[in-house]
C-alpha positions as CSV (number, residue, x, y, z in Angstrom):
1,P,13.9,-2.9,-9.1
2,A,14.1,0.8,-10.0
3,R,14.6,3.1,-7.1
4,A,11.7,5.0,-5.7
5,N,11.8,8.8,-5.7
6,P,14.3,9.3,-2.8
7,D,12.6,12.5,-1.7
8,S,8.9,11.7,-2.1
9,R,6.9,12.4,1.0
10,S,3.5,10.9,1.9
11,G,0.7,13.3,1.2
12,G,2.8,15.4,-1.1
13,P,3.0,16.3,-4.8
14,A,2.6,12.7,-5.9
15,R,-1.2,13.2,-5.2
16,S,-1.5,15.7,-7.9
17,G,-1.4,13.0,-10.7
18,G,-0.6,14.4,-14.1
19,Q,-2.0,17.9,-13.5
20,R,0.3,20.9,-13.7
21,R,-2.1,23.5,-12.6
22,V,-1.8,24.5,-9.0
23,D,-5.1,24.9,-7.2
24,A,-5.6,25.5,-3.4
25,T,-5.5,21.9,-2.4
26,I,-2.3,21.0,-4.4
27,F,-0.6,24.2,-3.1
28,L,-1.4,23.1,0.5
29,F,0.1,19.7,-0.2
30,L,3.2,21.4,-1.7
31,I,3.6,23.5,1.4
32,Q,3.3,20.5,3.6
33,D,5.9,18.6,1.6
34,G,8.2,21.7,1.6
35,I,8.0,22.1,5.4
36,I,8.7,18.4,6.1
37,N,11.6,18.4,3.6
38,G,12.9,21.6,5.0
39,A,12.7,20.4,8.6
40,V,14.9,17.4,7.8
41,Y,17.3,19.6,5.8
42,A,17.5,22.1,8.6
43,L,18.9,19.5,11.1
44,V,21.5,18.3,8.6
45,A,22.4,21.8,7.6
46,I,22.8,22.9,11.2
47,A,25.3,20.1,11.7
48,L,27.2,21.1,8.6
49,V,27.4,24.7,9.8
50,L,28.5,23.7,13.3
51,V,31.3,21.4,12.0
52,F,32.6,23.9,9.6
53,A,32.5,26.8,12.1
54,V,34.5,24.8,14.7
55,T,36.8,22.7,12.6
56,R,36.8,24.4,9.1
57,V,35.7,20.9,7.7
58,I,33.0,20.9,5.0
59,F,31.7,17.6,6.3
60,V,30.6,15.8,3.1
61,P,29.8,12.5,4.9
62,Q,27.1,14.0,7.1
63,G,24.5,12.3,5.0
64,E,25.9,8.9,5.8
65,F,24.8,9.3,9.4
66,V,21.3,9.8,8.1
67,A,21.3,6.7,5.9
68,F,23.0,4.4,8.4
69,A,20.6,5.4,11.2
70,A,17.5,4.7,9.1
71,L,19.0,1.3,7.9
72,T,19.9,0.4,11.5
73,V,16.3,1.1,12.7
74,A,14.9,-0.9,9.8
75,A,17.1,-4.0,10.7
76,L,16.1,-3.8,14.3
77,E,12.4,-3.6,13.4
78,N,12.8,-6.8,11.5
79,G,14.5,-8.5,14.4
80,Q,17.8,-8.7,12.6
81,M,21.3,-7.8,13.9
82,P,22.4,-4.6,12.0
83,S,25.9,-4.2,10.8
84,T,26.3,-0.8,12.5
85,P,27.9,-2.1,15.7
86,W,30.7,-3.8,13.7
87,L,31.3,-0.6,11.8
88,L,31.4,1.3,15.1
89,L,33.9,-1.2,16.5
90,A,36.1,-1.0,13.4
91,L,36.1,2.8,13.7
92,G,36.8,2.6,17.4
93,I,39.9,0.5,16.8
94,M,41.2,2.8,14.1
95,A,40.5,5.9,16.3
96,A,42.4,4.3,19.2
97,V,45.4,3.5,17.0
98,A,45.3,7.0,15.4
99,E,45.2,8.8,18.8
100,V,48.1,6.7,20.2
101,V,50.2,7.2,17.1
102,W,49.6,11.0,16.8
103,H,49.9,11.7,20.5
104,F,52.4,9.1,21.5
105,R,54.6,11.5,23.5
106,E,51.5,12.9,25.3
107,I,50.0,9.5,26.3
108,N,49.7,9.0,30.0
109,L,47.7,6.4,32.0
110,R,44.6,8.6,32.3
111,R,44.5,9.3,28.6
112,L,45.1,5.6,27.8
113,I,42.2,4.6,30.0
114,R,39.9,7.2,28.3
115,I,40.9,5.8,24.9
116,M,40.2,2.3,26.0
117,L,36.8,3.2,27.4
118,L,35.6,5.4,24.5
119,D,37.1,3.6,21.5
120,L,37.0,-0.1,22.6
121,V,34.9,-0.7,25.6
122,L,31.9,1.4,24.5
123,P,31.7,-0.2,20.9
124,I,32.0,-3.7,22.4
125,A,29.3,-3.0,25.0
126,L,27.0,-1.6,22.3
127,L,27.8,-4.6,20.1
128,L,26.8,-7.0,22.8
129,L,23.7,-5.0,23.7
130,T,22.6,-4.9,20.1
131,Q,23.1,-8.7,19.8
132,A,21.0,-9.3,22.9
133,L,18.2,-6.8,22.0
134,A,17.8,-7.2,18.2
135,P,16.0,-10.5,18.2
136,L,13.6,-9.4,20.9
137,K,11.8,-6.7,18.9
138,L,11.2,-4.6,22.0
139,G,9.5,-1.8,20.1
140,Q,10.2,1.5,18.3
141,A,11.5,3.5,21.2
142,V,14.2,0.9,22.0
143,N,15.1,0.6,18.3
144,I,15.5,4.4,17.9
145,L,17.5,4.9,21.1
146,L,19.8,2.0,20.1
147,A,20.3,3.3,16.6
148,V,21.2,6.8,17.9
149,A,23.6,5.4,20.5
150,L,25.3,3.4,17.7
151,I,25.6,6.4,15.3
152,T,26.6,9.2,17.6
153,P,30.1,7.9,18.7
154,M,31.1,7.6,15.0
155,G,31.4,11.4,14.8
156,P,34.3,11.9,17.2
157,M,35.9,8.7,16.0
158,L,35.9,9.9,12.4
159,Y,37.4,13.3,13.6
160,R,40.3,11.6,15.3
161,I,40.9,9.2,12.4
162,A,40.8,11.6,9.4
163,F,40.6,15.2,10.5
164,E,42.5,15.8,13.7
165,P,45.9,15.1,12.1
166,L,45.0,17.6,9.4
167,A,43.6,20.3,11.8
168,H,46.1,22.9,10.7
169,S,45.8,22.2,6.9
170,S,43.9,24.4,4.5
171,V,40.2,24.1,3.9
172,L,40.9,22.5,0.5
173,V,42.9,19.7,2.1
174,L,40.2,19.2,4.7
175,L,37.6,19.0,1.9
176,M,39.6,16.4,0.1
177,A,39.8,14.4,3.3
178,A,36.1,14.7,3.7
179,F,35.4,13.3,0.3
180,G,37.8,10.5,1.1
181,V,35.8,9.7,4.2
182,H,32.6,9.9,2.3
183,F,33.6,7.5,-0.4
184,S,35.0,5.1,2.2
185,L,31.7,5.2,4.2
186,M,29.7,4.7,1.0
187,G,31.7,1.6,0.1
188,L,31.4,0.2,3.7
189,G,27.6,1.0,3.6
190,L,27.2,-1.0,0.4
191,L,29.3,-3.9,1.9
192,L,27.5,-3.9,5.3
193,F,23.9,-3.0,4.4
194,G,23.6,-4.2,0.8
195,P,22.2,-2.4,-2.3
196,E,18.5,-2.9,-1.3
197,G,16.4,0.0,-0.2
198,I,14.2,-0.2,2.8
199,G,11.8,2.0,4.9
200,T,10.9,2.1,8.5
201,K,7.6,2.2,10.4
202,P,6.2,5.7,11.0
203,L,6.5,7.3,14.5
204,S,2.7,7.7,14.5
205,D,0.0,6.1,12.4
206,A,-2.5,8.8,13.2
207,S,-3.8,11.4,10.7
208,F,-6.2,14.2,10.7
209,S,-7.7,16.7,8.2
210,L,-7.3,20.4,7.9
211,G,-9.9,21.2,5.3
212,S,-8.8,19.4,2.2
213,L,-5.3,18.8,3.6
214,V,-4.6,15.4,5.2
215,V,-1.8,15.7,7.8
216,T,-0.1,12.5,8.9
217,G,1.1,11.9,12.4
218,Q,4.6,11.3,11.0
219,S,4.6,14.8,9.6
220,V,3.7,16.3,13.0
221,A,6.4,14.1,14.6
222,V,9.0,15.5,12.2
223,L,8.1,19.1,13.0
224,I,7.9,18.5,16.8
225,V,11.2,16.7,17.0
226,T,12.9,19.3,14.7
227,A,11.6,22.2,16.8
228,A,12.7,20.5,20.0
229,L,16.2,19.9,18.8
230,L,16.6,23.4,17.5
231,I,15.5,24.8,20.9
232,L,17.9,22.5,22.7
233,F,20.6,23.5,20.2
234,A,20.0,27.2,21.0
235,L,20.1,26.5,24.7
236,L,23.3,24.6,24.4
237,F,25.1,27.4,22.7
238,G,23.5,30.2,24.8
239,R,23.5,28.8,28.3
240,T,26.2,26.1,28.7
241,L,30.0,26.3,29.1
242,L,30.4,23.7,26.3
243,G,28.3,25.8,23.9
244,K,30.3,28.9,24.7
245,A,33.5,27.0,24.2
246,L,32.3,25.9,20.8
247,R,31.3,29.4,19.9
248,A,34.7,30.7,20.9
249,C,36.4,28.1,18.6
250,S,34.1,29.1,15.8
251,S,34.9,32.8,16.2
252,N,38.6,32.5,16.6
253,R,40.4,29.2,16.9
254,V,43.8,30.8,17.7
255,G,42.3,32.9,20.4
256,A,40.4,29.9,21.8
257,R,43.6,28.0,22.1
258,L,45.4,30.9,23.8
259,V,42.7,31.1,26.6
260,G,42.9,27.3,27.2
261,I,40.1,25.9,25.2
262,P,41.2,22.5,23.7
263,T,40.3,22.8,20.1
264,S,40.7,19.1,19.6
265,V,38.1,18.3,22.2
266,A,35.8,21.0,20.7
267,G,36.2,19.4,17.3
268,Q,35.2,16.0,18.7
269,F,32.2,17.5,20.4
270,S,31.1,19.2,17.2
271,F,31.4,16.0,15.3
272,A,29.5,14.1,18.0
273,I,26.6,16.7,17.8
274,A,26.7,16.4,14.0
275,A,26.4,12.6,14.2
276,L,23.6,12.9,16.7
277,L,21.6,15.3,14.5
278,G,22.3,13.0,11.5
279,A,21.0,10.0,13.4
280,V,17.8,11.7,14.5
281,S,17.4,12.9,10.9
282,G,17.7,9.3,9.7
283,V,15.0,8.2,12.2
284,L,12.7,11.0,10.9
285,V,13.3,10.4,7.3
286,G,13.1,6.5,7.3
287,P,9.3,6.4,7.3
288,L,9.1,9.0,4.5
289,M,11.3,7.6,1.8
290,T,13.0,4.4,0.7
291,V,16.5,4.6,2.1
292,F,19.5,3.1,0.4
293,Y,23.1,3.0,1.6
294,D,23.9,6.1,-0.5
295,S,20.6,8.0,0.0
296,G,22.2,10.3,2.6
297,F,24.5,11.9,0.1
298,L,21.7,13.6,-1.8
299,I,20.1,14.8,1.5
300,G,23.5,16.1,2.6
301,L,23.9,18.0,-0.7
302,K,20.6,19.7,-0.4
303,A,21.3,20.6,3.2
304,F,24.7,22.0,2.0
305,V,22.8,24.3,-0.4
306,A,20.8,25.6,2.6
307,A,24.0,26.0,4.6
308,I,25.6,28.0,1.8
309,I,22.6,30.2,1.5
310,G,22.8,30.8,5.2
311,G,26.4,31.8,4.8
312,L,27.9,28.8,6.8
313,V,27.8,31.0,9.9
314,S,24.2,31.9,10.8
315,Y,22.1,29.1,12.3
316,P,18.8,31.0,12.1
317,L,19.4,31.9,8.5
318,T,20.4,28.3,7.8
319,V,17.1,27.0,9.2
320,I,15.1,29.5,7.1
321,A,17.2,28.6,4.0
322,A,16.5,24.9,4.6
323,L,12.8,25.5,4.7
324,G,13.1,27.6,1.5
325,V,15.1,24.7,-0.2
326,G,12.4,22.2,0.9
327,F,9.6,24.3,-0.5
328,A,11.5,25.0,-3.7
329,E,12.1,21.3,-4.1
330,A,8.4,20.6,-3.7
331,L,7.5,23.1,-6.4
332,F,10.2,21.8,-8.7
333,S,9.0,18.2,-8.2
334,F,5.5,19.2,-9.2
335,W,6.4,21.3,-12.3
336,A,9.6,19.6,-13.5
337,S,10.2,16.4,-11.6
338,N,12.8,15.1,-14.1
339,F,15.0,18.2,-13.4
340,K,14.1,18.6,-9.7
341,E,17.6,17.9,-8.4
342,V,19.3,20.1,-10.9
343,L,17.0,23.0,-10.2
344,V,17.5,22.7,-6.4
345,F,21.2,22.8,-6.8
346,T,21.0,25.9,-9.1
347,L,19.7,27.9,-6.1
348,I,23.2,28.1,-4.9
349,I,24.5,29.9,-8.1
350,P,23.0,33.4,-7.5
351,V,24.0,33.3,-3.8
352,L,27.6,32.4,-4.7
353,A,27.7,35.1,-7.4
354,W,26.4,37.7,-5.1
355,R,28.9,36.8,-2.4
356,S,31.8,36.8,-4.8
357,L,30.9,40.3,-5.9
358,Y,29.9,42.0,-2.7
359,A,31.2,40.0,0.3
360,P,34.6,41.2,1.5
361,H,37.5,38.8,1.2
362,V,38.7,37.6,4.6
363,E,42.1,35.9,4.9
364,D,42.2,32.6,6.8
365,Q,43.3,33.2,10.3
366,E,45.6,30.1,10.3
């Protein structure tokens, strides 16, 4: 069957039918759609900005975390064993081999035990846990926690496999590696999850009215979870030693190394946080759209537009830009739905033109 609109949201512009005149009710629906879209894009864009700031990697595969998390939850809801644990185990084996090969002269017993625990024991434990729990259908909370636990370790594993050996390469080389990882994960997604699209159950079936606007419980859940994660993200960077170390690496990688901050560990932590944010985004977006194995790529591209508008450095500006992209997408889907994607991506053109003309050129520190 033909794919459903991958960005349609319940209660959004689809209710306007064939009309193209915006009245107050339709405008409220468009605002609701824009805020919900923007909240999801904000989480993905924050992850992109964090990874780029710490590692200089434009992490194209960020959207795969979103899609894989939603598909994992959908399989667990149906009482089926998802393919995600097998993917995690395969990545763990490759990460363990890569770390041993690239750091052979630095390997000691303590490091070898850590590699065994994180790259082999953890994936096997999650595989056995998923096999035991999947047929039981223990409920939405267990499904979500299990999906997030399966997706989050993939971040640091991908970093050790594909990006740590290229840590001192140019941004262009890192971008090419990111595209390679993206295409590899898309192929694996098609192999493991199949071409069929699927949705998940909403986090809340409740709904209420604000005048003529119907607000669903899922919409409220998206906003609450996004706001909570953004607050935790701010506290992490402002109040914890780990957050300050990540900020130091994003400000000056050479200086961070000189004062003893292990940039490799910082890179792994940034990828872990990105995978966590992607997994939560997948949980939030699953009830709002039909998710295919490649649906995350489009979400990641729109989040990348927001990250570029935010300058790839400012987290508050990135969140504001993501909300703006979401609202613009809602308007474009109402007035010109056939060209919605093109119009959203054109938002980046004036920003890039302005930066090329007025932003000072800064040489790469490394």
